All heavy atoms as atom14 arrays in JSON, in Angstrom:
{
  "sequence": "MLGGGLVGLAILFFILALVFALLGARGVAGMSMSVAKWLVIIFIILAIISLLL",
  "atom14_mask": [
    [1, 1, 1, 1, 1, 1, 1, 1, 0, 0, 0, 0, 0, 0],
    [1, 1, 1, 1, 1, 1, 1, 1, 0, 0, 0, 0, 0, 0],
    [1, 1, 1, 1, 0, 0, 0, 0, 0, 0, 0, 0, 0, 0],
    [1, 1, 1, 1, 0, 0, 0, 0, 0, 0, 0, 0, 0, 0],
    [1, 1, 1, 1, 0, 0, 0, 0, 0, 0, 0, 0, 0, 0],
    [1, 1, 1, 1, 1, 1, 1, 1, 0, 0, 0, 0, 0, 0],
    [1, 1, 1, 1, 1, 1, 1, 0, 0, 0, 0, 0, 0, 0],
    [1, 1, 1, 1, 0, 0, 0, 0, 0, 0, 0, 0, 0, 0],
    [1, 1, 1, 1, 1, 1, 1, 1, 0, 0, 0, 0, 0, 0],
    [1, 1, 1, 1, 1, 0, 0, 0, 0, 0, 0, 0, 0, 0],
    [1, 1, 1, 1, 1, 1, 1, 1, 0, 0, 0, 0, 0, 0],
    [1, 1, 1, 1, 1, 1, 1, 1, 0, 0, 0, 0, 0, 0],
    [1, 1, 1, 1, 1, 1, 1, 1, 1, 1, 1, 0, 0, 0],
    [1, 1, 1, 1, 1, 1, 1, 1, 1, 1, 1, 0, 0, 0],
    [1, 1, 1, 1, 1, 1, 1, 1, 0, 0, 0, 0, 0, 0],
    [1, 1, 1, 1, 1, 1, 1, 1, 0, 0, 0, 0, 0, 0],
    [1, 1, 1, 1, 1, 0, 0, 0, 0, 0, 0, 0, 0, 0],
    [1, 1, 1, 1, 1, 1, 1, 1, 0, 0, 0, 0, 0, 0],
    [1, 1, 1, 1, 1, 1, 1, 0, 0, 0, 0, 0, 0, 0],
    [1, 1, 1, 1, 1, 1, 1, 1, 1, 1, 1, 0, 0, 0],
    [1, 1, 1, 1, 1, 0, 0, 0, 0, 0, 0, 0, 0, 0],
    [1, 1, 1, 1, 1, 1, 1, 1, 0, 0, 0, 0, 0, 0],
    [1, 1, 1, 1, 1, 1, 1, 1, 0, 0, 0, 0, 0, 0],
    [1, 1, 1, 1, 0, 0, 0, 0, 0, 0, 0, 0, 0, 0],
    [1, 1, 1, 1, 1, 0, 0, 0, 0, 0, 0, 0, 0, 0],
    [1, 1, 1, 1, 1, 1, 1, 1, 1, 1, 1, 0, 0, 0],
    [1, 1, 1, 1, 0, 0, 0, 0, 0, 0, 0, 0, 0, 0],
    [1, 1, 1, 1, 1, 1, 1, 0, 0, 0, 0, 0, 0, 0],
    [1, 1, 1, 1, 1, 0, 0, 0, 0, 0, 0, 0, 0, 0],
    [1, 1, 1, 1, 0, 0, 0, 0, 0, 0, 0, 0, 0, 0],
    [1, 1, 1, 1, 1, 1, 1, 1, 0, 0, 0, 0, 0, 0],
    [1, 1, 1, 1, 1, 1, 0, 0, 0, 0, 0, 0, 0, 0],
    [1, 1, 1, 1, 1, 1, 1, 1, 0, 0, 0, 0, 0, 0],
    [1, 1, 1, 1, 1, 1, 0, 0, 0, 0, 0, 0, 0, 0],
    [1, 1, 1, 1, 1, 1, 1, 0, 0, 0, 0, 0, 0, 0],
    [1, 1, 1, 1, 1, 0, 0, 0, 0, 0, 0, 0, 0, 0],
    [1, 1, 1, 1, 1, 1, 1, 1, 1, 0, 0, 0, 0, 0],
    [1, 1, 1, 1, 1, 1, 1, 1, 1, 1, 1, 1, 1, 1],
    [1, 1, 1, 1, 1, 1, 1, 1, 0, 0, 0, 0, 0, 0],
    [1, 1, 1, 1, 1, 1, 1, 0, 0, 0, 0, 0, 0, 0],
    [1, 1, 1, 1, 1, 1, 1, 1, 0, 0, 0, 0, 0, 0],
    [1, 1, 1, 1, 1, 1, 1, 1, 0, 0, 0, 0, 0, 0],
    [1, 1, 1, 1, 1, 1, 1, 1, 1, 1, 1, 0, 0, 0],
    [1, 1, 1, 1, 1, 1, 1, 1, 0, 0, 0, 0, 0, 0],
    [1, 1, 1, 1, 1, 1, 1, 1, 0, 0, 0, 0, 0, 0],
    [1, 1, 1, 1, 1, 1, 1, 1, 0, 0, 0, 0, 0, 0],
    [1, 1, 1, 1, 1, 0, 0, 0, 0, 0, 0, 0, 0, 0],
    [1, 1, 1, 1, 1, 1, 1, 1, 0, 0, 0, 0, 0, 0],
    [1, 1, 1, 1, 1, 1, 1, 1, 0, 0, 0, 0, 0, 0],
    [1, 1, 1, 1, 1, 1, 0, 0, 0, 0, 0, 0, 0, 0],
    [1, 1, 1, 1, 1, 1, 1, 1, 0, 0, 0, 0, 0, 0],
    [1, 1, 1, 1, 1, 1, 1, 1, 0, 0, 0, 0, 0, 0],
    [1, 1, 1, 1, 1, 1, 1, 1, 0, 0, 0, 0, 0, 0]
  ],
  "atom14_positions": [
    [[-18.77, 33.98, 22.39], [-17.83, 32.88, 22.5], [-16.47, 33.32, 21.93], [-16.37, 34.3, 21.22], [-18.37, 31.66, 21.73], [-17.58, 30.41, 22.05], [-18.06, 28.97, 21.08], [-19.74, 28.79, 21.58], [0.0, 0.0, 0.0], [0.0, 0.0, 0.0], [0.0, 0.0, 0.0], [0.0, 0.0, 0.0], [0.0, 0.0, 0.0], [0.0, 0.0, 0.0]],
    [[-15.47, 32.54, 22.19], [-14.12, 32.86, 21.73], [-14.03, 32.72, 20.21], [-14.08, 31.63, 19.68], [-13.1, 31.91, 22.36], [-12.96, 31.95, 23.87], [-12.1, 30.81, 24.34], [-12.39, 33.26, 24.31], [0.0, 0.0, 0.0], [0.0, 0.0, 0.0], [0.0, 0.0, 0.0], [0.0, 0.0, 0.0], [0.0, 0.0, 0.0], [0.0, 0.0, 0.0]],
    [[-13.88, 33.81, 19.51], [-13.65, 33.75, 18.08], [-14.85, 33.38, 17.24], [-14.88, 33.68, 16.07], [0.0, 0.0, 0.0], [0.0, 0.0, 0.0], [0.0, 0.0, 0.0], [0.0, 0.0, 0.0], [0.0, 0.0, 0.0], [0.0, 0.0, 0.0], [0.0, 0.0, 0.0], [0.0, 0.0, 0.0], [0.0, 0.0, 0.0], [0.0, 0.0, 0.0]],
    [[-15.82, 32.73, 17.78], [-17.01, 32.34, 17.04], [-16.77, 31.16, 16.14], [-15.68, 30.89, 15.67], [0.0, 0.0, 0.0], [0.0, 0.0, 0.0], [0.0, 0.0, 0.0], [0.0, 0.0, 0.0], [0.0, 0.0, 0.0], [0.0, 0.0, 0.0], [0.0, 0.0, 0.0], [0.0, 0.0, 0.0], [0.0, 0.0, 0.0], [0.0, 0.0, 0.0]],
    [[-17.8, 30.4, 15.88], [-17.74, 29.3, 14.93], [-16.86, 28.15, 15.38], [-16.68, 27.87, 16.56], [0.0, 0.0, 0.0], [0.0, 0.0, 0.0], [0.0, 0.0, 0.0], [0.0, 0.0, 0.0], [0.0, 0.0, 0.0], [0.0, 0.0, 0.0], [0.0, 0.0, 0.0], [0.0, 0.0, 0.0], [0.0, 0.0, 0.0], [0.0, 0.0, 0.0]],
    [[-16.31, 27.46, 14.39], [-15.55, 26.24, 14.64], [-14.24, 26.52, 15.37], [-13.83, 25.75, 16.24], [-15.25, 25.52, 13.33], [-16.44, 24.88, 12.63], [-16.01, 24.32, 11.28], [-17.03, 23.8, 13.48], [0.0, 0.0, 0.0], [0.0, 0.0, 0.0], [0.0, 0.0, 0.0], [0.0, 0.0, 0.0], [0.0, 0.0, 0.0], [0.0, 0.0, 0.0]],
    [[-13.61, 27.63, 15.03], [-12.32, 27.94, 15.67], [-12.54, 28.23, 17.15], [-11.77, 27.78, 18.0], [-11.63, 29.13, 14.96], [-10.36, 29.52, 15.68], [-11.33, 28.77, 13.52], [0.0, 0.0, 0.0], [0.0, 0.0, 0.0], [0.0, 0.0, 0.0], [0.0, 0.0, 0.0], [0.0, 0.0, 0.0], [0.0, 0.0, 0.0], [0.0, 0.0, 0.0]],
    [[-13.6, 28.95, 17.46], [-13.91, 29.25, 18.86], [-14.18, 27.99, 19.65], [-13.71, 27.84, 20.79], [0.0, 0.0, 0.0], [0.0, 0.0, 0.0], [0.0, 0.0, 0.0], [0.0, 0.0, 0.0], [0.0, 0.0, 0.0], [0.0, 0.0, 0.0], [0.0, 0.0, 0.0], [0.0, 0.0, 0.0], [0.0, 0.0, 0.0], [0.0, 0.0, 0.0]],
    [[-14.93, 27.07, 19.06], [-15.2, 25.8, 19.74], [-13.92, 24.98, 19.92], [-13.72, 24.34, 20.94], [-16.23, 25.0, 18.96], [-17.67, 25.48, 19.07], [-18.57, 24.68, 18.14], [-18.16, 25.37, 20.49], [0.0, 0.0, 0.0], [0.0, 0.0, 0.0], [0.0, 0.0, 0.0], [0.0, 0.0, 0.0], [0.0, 0.0, 0.0], [0.0, 0.0, 0.0]],
    [[-13.07, 24.98, 18.91], [-11.81, 24.24, 19.01], [-10.94, 24.8, 20.14], [-10.35, 24.03, 20.91], [-11.06, 24.28, 17.69], [0.0, 0.0, 0.0], [0.0, 0.0, 0.0], [0.0, 0.0, 0.0], [0.0, 0.0, 0.0], [0.0, 0.0, 0.0], [0.0, 0.0, 0.0], [0.0, 0.0, 0.0], [0.0, 0.0, 0.0], [0.0, 0.0, 0.0]],
    [[-10.89, 26.12, 20.24], [-10.11, 26.74, 21.32], [-10.71, 26.4, 22.67], [-9.99, 26.09, 23.63], [-10.03, 28.27, 21.11], [-9.18, 28.58, 19.87], [-9.46, 28.97, 22.33], [-9.22, 30.03, 19.44], [0.0, 0.0, 0.0], [0.0, 0.0, 0.0], [0.0, 0.0, 0.0], [0.0, 0.0, 0.0], [0.0, 0.0, 0.0], [0.0, 0.0, 0.0]],
    [[-12.03, 26.43, 22.76], [-12.71, 26.1, 24.01], [-12.4, 24.66, 24.44], [-12.06, 24.41, 25.6], [-14.21, 26.29, 23.85], [-15.07, 25.91, 25.05], [-14.81, 26.86, 26.21], [-16.53, 25.9, 24.68], [0.0, 0.0, 0.0], [0.0, 0.0, 0.0], [0.0, 0.0, 0.0], [0.0, 0.0, 0.0], [0.0, 0.0, 0.0], [0.0, 0.0, 0.0]],
    [[-12.5, 23.71, 23.51], [-12.22, 22.31, 23.85], [-10.75, 22.11, 24.17], [-10.4, 21.28, 25.02], [-12.67, 21.37, 22.74], [-14.14, 21.04, 22.8], [-15.02, 21.62, 21.91], [-14.61, 20.17, 23.74], [-16.36, 21.33, 21.96], [-15.96, 19.86, 23.81], [-16.84, 20.45, 22.93], [0.0, 0.0, 0.0], [0.0, 0.0, 0.0], [0.0, 0.0, 0.0]],
    [[-9.85, 22.86, 23.53], [-8.42, 22.76, 23.83], [-8.16, 23.24, 25.26], [-7.41, 22.59, 26.01], [-7.61, 23.58, 22.82], [-6.15, 23.57, 23.1], [-5.39, 22.43, 22.89], [-5.51, 24.7, 23.57], [-4.04, 22.41, 23.15], [-4.16, 24.7, 23.83], [-3.42, 23.54, 23.63], [0.0, 0.0, 0.0], [0.0, 0.0, 0.0], [0.0, 0.0, 0.0]],
    [[-8.78, 24.35, 25.65], [-8.61, 24.88, 27.01], [-9.18, 23.89, 28.03], [-8.57, 23.63, 29.07], [-9.26, 26.26, 27.13], [-8.47, 27.28, 26.31], [-9.33, 26.71, 28.59], [-9.14, 28.63, 26.18], [0.0, 0.0, 0.0], [0.0, 0.0, 0.0], [0.0, 0.0, 0.0], [0.0, 0.0, 0.0], [0.0, 0.0, 0.0], [0.0, 0.0, 0.0]],
    [[-10.35, 23.31, 27.7], [-10.9, 22.29, 28.6], [-9.98, 21.1, 28.74], [-9.8, 20.55, 29.83], [-12.27, 21.82, 28.07], [-13.44, 22.75, 28.29], [-14.68, 22.21, 27.59], [-13.72, 22.94, 29.76], [0.0, 0.0, 0.0], [0.0, 0.0, 0.0], [0.0, 0.0, 0.0], [0.0, 0.0, 0.0], [0.0, 0.0, 0.0], [0.0, 0.0, 0.0]],
    [[-9.36, 20.68, 27.64], [-8.44, 19.56, 27.69], [-7.24, 19.87, 28.59], [-6.82, 19.03, 29.38], [-7.96, 19.21, 26.29], [0.0, 0.0, 0.0], [0.0, 0.0, 0.0], [0.0, 0.0, 0.0], [0.0, 0.0, 0.0], [0.0, 0.0, 0.0], [0.0, 0.0, 0.0], [0.0, 0.0, 0.0], [0.0, 0.0, 0.0], [0.0, 0.0, 0.0]],
    [[-6.74, 21.09, 28.49], [-5.61, 21.48, 29.34], [-5.99, 21.49, 30.82], [-5.25, 21.02, 31.68], [-5.08, 22.86, 28.94], [-4.35, 22.93, 27.6], [-3.95, 24.36, 27.31], [-3.14, 22.03, 27.61], [0.0, 0.0, 0.0], [0.0, 0.0, 0.0], [0.0, 0.0, 0.0], [0.0, 0.0, 0.0], [0.0, 0.0, 0.0], [0.0, 0.0, 0.0]],
    [[-7.17, 22.04, 31.12], [-7.62, 22.11, 32.52], [-7.82, 20.71, 33.09], [-7.35, 20.4, 34.18], [-8.93, 22.94, 32.61], [-9.56, 22.8, 33.99], [-8.66, 24.39, 32.3], [0.0, 0.0, 0.0], [0.0, 0.0, 0.0], [0.0, 0.0, 0.0], [0.0, 0.0, 0.0], [0.0, 0.0, 0.0], [0.0, 0.0, 0.0], [0.0, 0.0, 0.0]],
    [[-8.49, 19.84, 32.33], [-8.73, 18.49, 32.83], [-7.44, 17.68, 32.93], [-7.31, 16.84, 33.82], [-9.76, 17.76, 31.97], [-11.17, 18.2, 32.23], [-11.93, 18.74, 31.21], [-11.73, 18.09, 33.48], [-13.24, 19.16, 31.44], [-13.02, 18.5, 33.73], [-13.78, 19.05, 32.71], [0.0, 0.0, 0.0], [0.0, 0.0, 0.0], [0.0, 0.0, 0.0]],
    [[-6.48, 17.95, 32.06], [-5.19, 17.25, 32.15], [-4.46, 17.68, 33.42], [-3.84, 16.85, 34.1], [-4.35, 17.54, 30.93], [0.0, 0.0, 0.0], [0.0, 0.0, 0.0], [0.0, 0.0, 0.0], [0.0, 0.0, 0.0], [0.0, 0.0, 0.0], [0.0, 0.0, 0.0], [0.0, 0.0, 0.0], [0.0, 0.0, 0.0], [0.0, 0.0, 0.0]],
    [[-4.54, 18.97, 33.76], [-3.9, 19.44, 34.98], [-4.58, 18.89, 36.23], [-3.93, 18.67, 37.25], [-3.91, 20.97, 35.02], [-2.99, 21.67, 34.03], [-3.18, 23.17, 34.09], [-1.53, 21.33, 34.32], [0.0, 0.0, 0.0], [0.0, 0.0, 0.0], [0.0, 0.0, 0.0], [0.0, 0.0, 0.0], [0.0, 0.0, 0.0], [0.0, 0.0, 0.0]],
    [[-5.88, 18.66, 36.15], [-6.63, 18.13, 37.29], [-6.51, 16.61, 37.4], [-6.94, 16.03, 38.37], [-8.11, 18.52, 37.18], [-8.41, 20.0, 37.31], [-9.89, 20.27, 37.09], [-7.97, 20.53, 38.67], [0.0, 0.0, 0.0], [0.0, 0.0, 0.0], [0.0, 0.0, 0.0], [0.0, 0.0, 0.0], [0.0, 0.0, 0.0], [0.0, 0.0, 0.0]],
    [[-5.94, 15.97, 36.4], [-5.71, 14.53, 36.46], [-6.8, 13.7, 35.8], [-6.76, 12.48, 35.92], [0.0, 0.0, 0.0], [0.0, 0.0, 0.0], [0.0, 0.0, 0.0], [0.0, 0.0, 0.0], [0.0, 0.0, 0.0], [0.0, 0.0, 0.0], [0.0, 0.0, 0.0], [0.0, 0.0, 0.0], [0.0, 0.0, 0.0], [0.0, 0.0, 0.0]],
    [[-7.76, 14.32, 35.15], [-8.82, 13.58, 34.46], [-8.38, 13.31, 33.04], [-8.75, 14.01, 32.1], [-10.12, 14.37, 34.5], [0.0, 0.0, 0.0], [0.0, 0.0, 0.0], [0.0, 0.0, 0.0], [0.0, 0.0, 0.0], [0.0, 0.0, 0.0], [0.0, 0.0, 0.0], [0.0, 0.0, 0.0], [0.0, 0.0, 0.0], [0.0, 0.0, 0.0]],
    [[-7.55, 12.29, 32.86], [-6.94, 12.02, 31.55], [-7.98, 11.63, 30.5], [-7.85, 11.97, 29.33], [-5.91, 10.91, 31.68], [-4.8, 11.22, 32.64], [-3.7, 11.97, 31.95], [-2.6, 12.17, 32.91], [-1.97, 13.3, 33.04], [-2.3, 14.32, 32.3], [-0.99, 13.43, 33.89], [0.0, 0.0, 0.0], [0.0, 0.0, 0.0], [0.0, 0.0, 0.0]],
    [[-9.02, 10.89, 30.87], [-10.02, 10.45, 29.9], [-10.78, 11.62, 29.31], [-10.98, 11.71, 28.1], [0.0, 0.0, 0.0], [0.0, 0.0, 0.0], [0.0, 0.0, 0.0], [0.0, 0.0, 0.0], [0.0, 0.0, 0.0], [0.0, 0.0, 0.0], [0.0, 0.0, 0.0], [0.0, 0.0, 0.0], [0.0, 0.0, 0.0], [0.0, 0.0, 0.0]],
    [[-11.2, 12.53, 30.17], [-11.93, 13.71, 29.72], [-11.02, 14.63, 28.91], [-11.43, 15.19, 27.88], [-12.55, 14.47, 30.92], [-13.24, 15.72, 30.46], [-13.5, 13.58, 31.68], [0.0, 0.0, 0.0], [0.0, 0.0, 0.0], [0.0, 0.0, 0.0], [0.0, 0.0, 0.0], [0.0, 0.0, 0.0], [0.0, 0.0, 0.0], [0.0, 0.0, 0.0]],
    [[-9.78, 14.75, 29.31], [-8.82, 15.59, 28.6], [-8.57, 15.03, 27.2], [-8.52, 15.78, 26.22], [-7.51, 15.69, 29.38], [0.0, 0.0, 0.0], [0.0, 0.0, 0.0], [0.0, 0.0, 0.0], [0.0, 0.0, 0.0], [0.0, 0.0, 0.0], [0.0, 0.0, 0.0], [0.0, 0.0, 0.0], [0.0, 0.0, 0.0], [0.0, 0.0, 0.0]],
    [[-8.42, 13.73, 27.09], [-8.19, 13.12, 25.79], [-9.39, 13.27, 24.87], [-9.25, 13.54, 23.68], [0.0, 0.0, 0.0], [0.0, 0.0, 0.0], [0.0, 0.0, 0.0], [0.0, 0.0, 0.0], [0.0, 0.0, 0.0], [0.0, 0.0, 0.0], [0.0, 0.0, 0.0], [0.0, 0.0, 0.0], [0.0, 0.0, 0.0], [0.0, 0.0, 0.0]],
    [[-10.57, 13.14, 25.44], [-11.78, 13.29, 24.65], [-11.94, 14.73, 24.17], [-12.27, 14.98, 23.02], [-13.01, 12.87, 25.48], [-14.29, 12.8, 24.71], [-15.64, 12.05, 25.63], [-15.64, 12.98, 27.15], [0.0, 0.0, 0.0], [0.0, 0.0, 0.0], [0.0, 0.0, 0.0], [0.0, 0.0, 0.0], [0.0, 0.0, 0.0], [0.0, 0.0, 0.0]],
    [[-11.67, 15.7, 25.04], [-11.76, 17.12, 24.67], [-10.73, 17.46, 23.59], [-11.02, 18.21, 22.66], [-11.55, 18.01, 25.88], [-12.58, 17.86, 26.81], [0.0, 0.0, 0.0], [0.0, 0.0, 0.0], [0.0, 0.0, 0.0], [0.0, 0.0, 0.0], [0.0, 0.0, 0.0], [0.0, 0.0, 0.0], [0.0, 0.0, 0.0], [0.0, 0.0, 0.0]],
    [[-9.53, 16.9, 23.71], [-8.49, 17.16, 22.72], [-8.88, 16.55, 21.38], [-8.62, 17.15, 20.34], [-7.16, 16.59, 23.22], [-5.99, 17.17, 22.53], [-5.94, 18.94, 22.82], [-4.47, 19.34, 21.98], [0.0, 0.0, 0.0], [0.0, 0.0, 0.0], [0.0, 0.0, 0.0], [0.0, 0.0, 0.0], [0.0, 0.0, 0.0], [0.0, 0.0, 0.0]],
    [[-9.51, 15.39, 21.41], [-9.94, 14.76, 20.17], [-11.02, 15.59, 19.47], [-10.96, 15.78, 18.25], [-10.49, 13.37, 20.47], [-10.99, 12.76, 19.32], [0.0, 0.0, 0.0], [0.0, 0.0, 0.0], [0.0, 0.0, 0.0], [0.0, 0.0, 0.0], [0.0, 0.0, 0.0], [0.0, 0.0, 0.0], [0.0, 0.0, 0.0], [0.0, 0.0, 0.0]],
    [[-11.96, 16.12, 20.23], [-13.0, 16.98, 19.66], [-12.39, 18.24, 19.08], [-12.73, 18.67, 17.98], [-14.08, 17.32, 20.72], [-15.01, 18.39, 20.23], [-14.86, 16.07, 21.1], [0.0, 0.0, 0.0], [0.0, 0.0, 0.0], [0.0, 0.0, 0.0], [0.0, 0.0, 0.0], [0.0, 0.0, 0.0], [0.0, 0.0, 0.0], [0.0, 0.0, 0.0]],
    [[-11.46, 18.84, 19.8], [-10.78, 20.05, 19.32], [-10.04, 19.78, 18.02], [-10.08, 20.58, 17.08], [-9.82, 20.59, 20.38], [0.0, 0.0, 0.0], [0.0, 0.0, 0.0], [0.0, 0.0, 0.0], [0.0, 0.0, 0.0], [0.0, 0.0, 0.0], [0.0, 0.0, 0.0], [0.0, 0.0, 0.0], [0.0, 0.0, 0.0], [0.0, 0.0, 0.0]],
    [[-9.37, 18.63, 17.96], [-8.62, 18.28, 16.75], [-9.55, 18.15, 15.54], [-9.25, 18.69, 14.47], [-7.85, 16.97, 16.96], [-7.08, 16.5, 15.74], [-6.43, 15.16, 15.97], [-7.49, 14.1, 15.98], [-6.97, 12.74, 15.97], [0.0, 0.0, 0.0], [0.0, 0.0, 0.0], [0.0, 0.0, 0.0], [0.0, 0.0, 0.0], [0.0, 0.0, 0.0]],
    [[-10.67, 17.48, 15.71], [-11.61, 17.3, 14.6], [-12.26, 18.61, 14.19], [-12.51, 18.83, 13.01], [-12.66, 16.26, 14.96], [-12.13, 14.87, 14.81], [-11.81, 13.99, 15.79], [-11.78, 14.24, 13.57], [-11.3, 12.85, 15.24], [-11.28, 12.96, 13.88], [-11.86, 14.61, 12.22], [-10.86, 12.08, 12.91], [-11.42, 13.73, 11.26], [-10.93, 12.47, 11.6]],
    [[-12.52, 19.5, 15.14], [-13.09, 20.8, 14.79], [-12.11, 21.62, 13.95], [-12.5, 22.3, 13.0], [-13.5, 21.57, 16.04], [-14.75, 21.06, 16.75], [-14.93, 21.78, 18.07], [-15.97, 21.22, 15.87], [0.0, 0.0, 0.0], [0.0, 0.0, 0.0], [0.0, 0.0, 0.0], [0.0, 0.0, 0.0], [0.0, 0.0, 0.0], [0.0, 0.0, 0.0]],
    [[-10.83, 21.55, 14.3], [-9.81, 22.27, 13.52], [-9.71, 21.67, 12.12], [-9.61, 22.4, 11.13], [-8.45, 22.25, 14.25], [-7.34, 22.73, 13.35], [-8.51, 23.09, 15.51], [0.0, 0.0, 0.0], [0.0, 0.0, 0.0], [0.0, 0.0, 0.0], [0.0, 0.0, 0.0], [0.0, 0.0, 0.0], [0.0, 0.0, 0.0], [0.0, 0.0, 0.0]],
    [[-9.75, 20.35, 12.02], [-9.67, 19.7, 10.71], [-10.87, 20.1, 9.84], [-10.7, 20.43, 8.66], [-9.57, 18.17, 10.86], [-8.22, 17.8, 11.44], [-9.81, 17.46, 9.54], [-8.1, 16.34, 11.85], [0.0, 0.0, 0.0], [0.0, 0.0, 0.0], [0.0, 0.0, 0.0], [0.0, 0.0, 0.0], [0.0, 0.0, 0.0], [0.0, 0.0, 0.0]],
    [[-12.06, 20.08, 10.43], [-13.25, 20.49, 9.68], [-13.15, 21.94, 9.24], [-13.5, 22.3, 8.11], [-14.52, 20.24, 10.53], [-14.74, 18.75, 10.69], [-15.75, 20.9, 9.9], [-15.81, 18.4, 11.71], [0.0, 0.0, 0.0], [0.0, 0.0, 0.0], [0.0, 0.0, 0.0], [0.0, 0.0, 0.0], [0.0, 0.0, 0.0], [0.0, 0.0, 0.0]],
    [[-12.65, 22.81, 10.13], [-12.49, 24.21, 9.78], [-11.53, 24.39, 8.61], [-11.8, 25.15, 7.68], [-11.98, 25.01, 10.99], [-11.56, 26.4, 10.64], [-12.52, 27.36, 10.41], [-10.23, 26.74, 10.54], [-12.15, 28.67, 10.08], [-9.85, 28.02, 10.21], [-10.82, 29.0, 9.98], [0.0, 0.0, 0.0], [0.0, 0.0, 0.0], [0.0, 0.0, 0.0]],
    [[-10.42, 23.68, 8.63], [-9.44, 23.8, 7.55], [-10.02, 23.31, 6.23], [-9.85, 23.96, 5.19], [-8.14, 23.03, 7.91], [-7.42, 23.76, 9.05], [-7.23, 22.89, 6.71], [-6.25, 23.0, 9.63], [0.0, 0.0, 0.0], [0.0, 0.0, 0.0], [0.0, 0.0, 0.0], [0.0, 0.0, 0.0], [0.0, 0.0, 0.0], [0.0, 0.0, 0.0]],
    [[-10.73, 22.2, 6.27], [-11.36, 21.68, 5.04], [-12.37, 22.67, 4.49], [-12.38, 22.97, 3.29], [-12.0, 20.3, 5.31], [-10.93, 19.26, 5.55], [-12.9, 19.89, 4.14], [-11.47, 17.94, 6.03], [0.0, 0.0, 0.0], [0.0, 0.0, 0.0], [0.0, 0.0, 0.0], [0.0, 0.0, 0.0], [0.0, 0.0, 0.0], [0.0, 0.0, 0.0]],
    [[-13.22, 23.23, 5.36], [-14.21, 24.21, 4.91], [-13.56, 25.48, 4.39], [-14.04, 26.08, 3.43], [-15.2, 24.51, 6.03], [-16.16, 23.38, 6.39], [-17.0, 23.78, 7.6], [-17.02, 22.99, 5.22], [0.0, 0.0, 0.0], [0.0, 0.0, 0.0], [0.0, 0.0, 0.0], [0.0, 0.0, 0.0], [0.0, 0.0, 0.0], [0.0, 0.0, 0.0]],
    [[-12.47, 25.9, 5.02], [-11.76, 27.1, 4.57], [-11.17, 26.88, 3.18], [-11.26, 27.76, 2.31], [-10.66, 27.48, 5.56], [0.0, 0.0, 0.0], [0.0, 0.0, 0.0], [0.0, 0.0, 0.0], [0.0, 0.0, 0.0], [0.0, 0.0, 0.0], [0.0, 0.0, 0.0], [0.0, 0.0, 0.0], [0.0, 0.0, 0.0], [0.0, 0.0, 0.0]],
    [[-10.61, 25.71, 2.94], [-10.03, 25.41, 1.61], [-11.13, 25.36, 0.56], [-10.98, 25.9, -0.54], [-9.23, 24.09, 1.67], [-7.96, 24.28, 2.49], [-8.88, 23.61, 0.27], [-7.21, 23.01, 2.78], [0.0, 0.0, 0.0], [0.0, 0.0, 0.0], [0.0, 0.0, 0.0], [0.0, 0.0, 0.0], [0.0, 0.0, 0.0], [0.0, 0.0, 0.0]],
    [[-12.25, 24.73, 0.9], [-13.38, 24.65, -0.04], [-13.89, 26.04, -0.36], [-14.18, 26.36, -1.52], [-14.49, 23.74, 0.51], [-14.04, 22.29, 0.51], [-15.79, 23.9, -0.31], [-14.98, 21.34, 1.19], [0.0, 0.0, 0.0], [0.0, 0.0, 0.0], [0.0, 0.0, 0.0], [0.0, 0.0, 0.0], [0.0, 0.0, 0.0], [0.0, 0.0, 0.0]],
    [[-14.02, 26.89, 0.64], [-14.55, 28.24, 0.39], [-13.58, 29.09, -0.42], [-14.01, 29.94, -1.18], [-14.89, 28.94, 1.71], [-13.71, 29.25, 2.41], [0.0, 0.0, 0.0], [0.0, 0.0, 0.0], [0.0, 0.0, 0.0], [0.0, 0.0, 0.0], [0.0, 0.0, 0.0], [0.0, 0.0, 0.0], [0.0, 0.0, 0.0], [0.0, 0.0, 0.0]],
    [[-12.27, 28.83, -0.29], [-11.3, 29.56, -1.1], [-11.34, 29.12, -2.56], [-11.09, 29.9, -3.46], [-9.9, 29.38, -0.54], [-9.59, 30.15, 0.75], [-8.21, 29.78, 1.27], [-9.68, 31.64, 0.53], [0.0, 0.0, 0.0], [0.0, 0.0, 0.0], [0.0, 0.0, 0.0], [0.0, 0.0, 0.0], [0.0, 0.0, 0.0], [0.0, 0.0, 0.0]],
    [[-11.64, 27.83, -2.78], [-11.67, 27.31, -4.14], [-12.93, 27.68, -4.9], [-12.93, 27.75, -6.11], [-11.51, 25.79, -4.12], [-10.15, 25.26, -3.63], [-10.18, 23.75, -3.57], [-9.04, 25.75, -4.54], [0.0, 0.0, 0.0], [0.0, 0.0, 0.0], [0.0, 0.0, 0.0], [0.0, 0.0, 0.0], [0.0, 0.0, 0.0], [0.0, 0.0, 0.0]],
    [[-14.02, 27.93, -4.17], [-15.28, 28.23, -4.85], [-15.5, 29.69, -5.05], [-15.24, 30.6, -4.65], [-16.46, 27.66, -4.04], [-16.47, 26.14, -3.97], [-17.66, 25.69, -3.13], [-16.57, 25.52, -5.34], [0.0, 0.0, 0.0], [0.0, 0.0, 0.0], [0.0, 0.0, 0.0], [0.0, 0.0, 0.0], [0.0, 0.0, 0.0], [0.0, 0.0, 0.0]]
  ]
}
């Protein structure tokens, strides 16, 4: 997969959101972008926690 882990999934969902937005499926694009956003947020939180511990 792209990059592996949460970052790879976030990139995958971002690319899916772009493709569906270009195809006109706004609902699916918005949902994919929302999932990508949450994956990035979770990754950042986990990265900060791992740096502190």
